[in-house]
C-alpha positions as CSV (number, residue, x, y, z in Angstrom):
1,X,-24.0,-10.7,3.7
2,X,-27.2,-9.3,2.2
3,X,-26.4,-10.7,-1.3
4,X,-25.9,-14.2,0.1
5,X,-29.4,-14.4,1.5
6,X,-31.1,-12.2,-1.1
7,X,-33.6,-13.7,-3.5
8,X,-31.7,-14.1,-6.8
9,X,-34.9,-13.8,-8.9
10,X,-35.6,-10.3,-7.5
11,X,-34.6,-7.7,-10.2
12,X,-33.5,-5.2,-7.5
13,X,-31.2,-7.8,-5.9
14,X,-29.8,-8.7,-9.4
15,X,-29.0,-5.0,-9.9
16,X,-27.2,-4.9,-6.6
17,X,-25.3,-8.0,-7.4
18,X,-24.2,-6.5,-10.8
19,X,-23.2,-3.3,-9.1
20,X,-21.2,-5.3,-6.5
21,X,-19.5,-7.3,-9.3
22,X,-18.6,-4.1,-11.1
23,X,-17.1,-2.6,-8.0
24,X,-15.3,-5.8,-7.2
25,X,-13.8,-5.9,-10.7
26,X,-12.7,-2.3,-10.4
27,X,-11.1,-3.0,-7.1
28,X,-9.3,-6.1,-8.4
29,X,-7.9,-4.1,-11.4
30,X,-6.8,-1.3,-9.1
31,X,-5.1,-3.8,-6.8
32,X,-3.3,-5.5,-9.7
33,X,-2.1,-2.1,-11.0
34,X,-0.9,-1.2,-7.6
35,X,1.0,-4.5,-7.3
36,X,2.5,-4.0,-10.8
37,X,3.6,-0.4,-9.9
38,X,5.0,-1.6,-6.5
39,X,7.0,-4.4,-8.2
40,X,8.4,-1.9,-10.8
41,X,9.3,0.5,-8.0
42,X,11.1,-2.2,-6.0
43,X,12.9,-3.5,-9.1
44,X,14.1,0.0,-9.9
45,X,15.4,0.4,-6.3
46,X,17.3,-2.9,-6.6
47,X,18.7,-2.0,-10.0
48,X,19.8,1.5,-8.9
49,X,21.4,0.1,-5.7
50,X,23.3,-2.5,-7.7
51,X,24.5,0.1,-10.2
52,X,25.8,2.2,-7.4
53,X,27.5,-0.7,-5.7
54,X,29.0,-1.9,-9.0
55,X,30.3,1.5,-9.9
56,X,32.0,1.8,-6.5
57,X,33.4,-1.7,-6.7
58,X,34.8,-1.2,-10.3
59,X,36.4,2.2,-9.3
60,X,38.0,0.5,-6.2
61,X,39.1,-2.5,-8.2
62,X,40.7,-0.4,-10.9
63,X,42.5,1.9,-8.4
64,X,44.0,-1.3,-6.9
65,X,45.2,-2.6,-10.3
66,X,42.6,-5.4,-10.7
67,X,42.0,-6.6,-14.2
68,X,39.0,-8.6,-13.3
69,X,36.3,-8.4,-10.7
70,X,34.0,-11.3,-10.0
71,X,30.8,-10.9,-7.9
72,X,30.3,-13.9,-5.7
73,X,28.7,-14.8,-2.4
74,X,31.0,-15.7,0.5
75,X,31.7,-19.4,0.2
76,X,31.8,-19.7,4.0
77,X,28.2,-18.5,4.4
78,X,26.0,-21.5,4.8
79,X,23.1,-22.2,2.5
80,X,20.1,-22.1,4.9
81,X,17.1,-23.2,2.9
82,X,15.3,-26.5,2.2
83,X,13.8,-25.1,-1.0
84,X,15.6,-26.8,-3.9
85,X,15.1,-23.8,-6.2
86,X,16.7,-21.5,-3.6
87,X,19.6,-23.9,-3.1
88,X,20.2,-23.8,-6.8
89,X,20.1,-20.0,-6.8
90,X,22.5,-19.9,-3.9
91,X,24.9,-22.2,-5.7
92,X,24.8,-20.1,-8.8
93,X,25.6,-17.0,-6.8
94,X,28.9,-18.7,-5.6
95,X,31.0,-19.2,-8.8
96,X,34.3,-18.6,-7.0
97,X,35.5,-21.5,-5.0
98,X,38.7,-19.9,-3.7
99,X,40.0,-16.3,-3.7
100,X,42.6,-14.5,-1.7
101,X,41.2,-12.4,1.1
102,X,43.0,-9.3,-0.1
103,X,40.9,-9.5,-3.3
104,X,37.7,-9.2,-1.4
105,X,36.5,-5.6,-1.8
106,X,33.2,-5.9,0.1
107,X,34.3,-3.9,3.2
108,X,35.9,-1.2,1.0
109,X,32.8,-0.9,-1.1
110,X,30.6,-0.6,2.0
111,X,32.8,2.2,3.3
112,X,32.8,3.9,-0.1
113,X,29.0,3.8,-0.2
114,X,28.9,5.1,3.4
115,X,27.1,2.0,4.6
116,X,29.9,1.2,7.1
117,X,32.5,3.2,8.9
């Protein structure tokens, strides 16, 4: 509040303003580094979780004699968004239009990963 009402011609006030700007810049840079680090951490968590799920799914698929495994969202799950970009993403996550229920390994993978009993 002081800087808003301070006389901009006063050298002491100018110095306070420069100090404020320096601290503000330091804070902004630290905030950006923290956001970058957080994003990298979350991305690694997602990647690691996917790798574990994929490994479990491939192991189960091979043990059941599957030659192929296709990752797809459930076709019966409604697309619940008005955002066109999200709708497109949802459509791209559903490449399989029809598959036999016995080919769905979702429940078995969840059990294998101890995420479900």
